[in-house]
Phi, psi and omega in degrees: 000319180298316180296320181295318180293320177299319180294316180298319179295316179297321181294318181294324177292324181293326182286340183268104185290348180264359183294123177296324180293324177298317181299328178281345181268348182227149180213101192057242180264001177281130181237135176163150176232005181288164180299316177301322180286328175296323177294322178295313179301320179295318179296319178301314181299320184288325186264349188302319185277351182271174176247012182291151177288137181243136174246114180263124182242150179160165180293163176299135177088007182273356177091041183291323178291322176299322179296317178299317180294327178294321177299313182294320184298333181263000184253180183289349180258020185301325183266002180267179183296139172239105183259115183252127181231125172268103186298330181285339185272343182271133177300145185302323183283351180251339191295327181295313180291329178293321181284313190257347182079179181206158175268159177300131179083006181295330175208178191306314184269004182277080184277348178208159178289138182218126176287150178270176182299324180297317179294323180293339180277004183305125182088349184236224187232138175250120179251114179255102178275146182054049183296336181293346181276352178293141176289164184298322180296317178291324176301319180297317180292321179295321178300317180297320178297317181293326180285317185268344187053041179214150182230141176246122179294154176297126183087356181271160181250344181236154180261157181236128179293134181232130176257106179213156173256134180261129168237120181249159180215150177202152171250010180266160173275093186297324180299320178293321179295322176296316181297325181270001177082013181266352177220132184295133181295319181293325176290323178304313180290333180288324183265339184271051181280304177235098179277139174231130181264124173274112187288146175291154184299326182295340180264001184258071184301127177092351183276339186301312179302322179295316180292318178300314180298316181298310182291327179297312179296317182298313183290320179296318180293317182294331183255013177054045179245149175300148182298125179268160176250154178257125175297138180306326178293327177294316179297321178297319178295320178295323180290336178281342185276146186278343179052066179299334177271003175059212189297326179297319178295318179299316180299319179295320179296316180298318178298318178296317181295320180295317185280328189258357180251140175265159177086170186277348185239131175272121186246176185304319183292350178275343185291148174300149186301322184293333175286321180296317181296322184279350188269123174296317182298319180293318179299321177296320180293325179289318182292316183232094178293173184302325182282358181081182181224161170268102188301313182298319180294322179294320179294321178295316179299318180294319180297315178298319181297317180293316180299316181296317181297320180292320179293321178295320181296326185257013178067030177086003180278110187293324180294319178291323178296324178298321178297318179300322183272355178072031178234164180280162187294328179296317179293323178299314180296320179297315181293324179294320177294319182298321184262005178067038181254000000 
């Protein structure tokens, strides 16, 4: 009941667009009212107007790009270009030309001059996600760009001054990578000017109902479906889950629930199996349904099940079955007579 009331209260605040508390719970597409998220919102507010480089750190799925966009949205470059690059998604043989651009004839397939992503970010913001995946040679070239604020296209002879703000992101331990020689120390100090930590969902106490409500409305609207409701037991099961994939995993689960469930209410049986297994609340509901149980009958059923399984495993040999169950053979014989086995 407490969880259901908390959800209803959060829902009513979310529906009121004039709520001051709502404004403090959201920042662009970032949603949350927990202490870690309030710290994030405060950091965003403080760095938005500056031109300093920001390094966003956090596990995969915590919303690092959304955080970067929130910084830009509150700053003087809000209407300028926002160039987002996932360094891990670009093939190694393409990433250099994608970042720095190339001149016509610089290599076999360079049939025309093409600016790179860094050049396209001129006047705006360059967001490099998963920056730790860049190779050492590219790290060196990126460092030179950051120092000179100028870029030279592949095959080019002159450099071009570029005015951009860099926001980088990673889920790697950069300090460890520096120590092992996989990330340049000078580049590390160049990008680690203002670090901001994107907290994992498991550390954001109280944010789950807000996020569930947000994604539920978003998914129902996007798929032209009537707004569904979440059963309080479903929300309790979700709160018991650790969400290793963080907010991205939660969004995917909500989308699946919206598309794959019939009726206006999402119930426990609609949840993916791995959430049900991990949920304390669900396990309690399975063990003790609403109508209660006959404890003695349940214990007898469990005892028979163990005895039968042990006998089946040992080909009906009671002494061997007793060893499997960790009891002496006399007790095993007594239980078999008692249960008619």
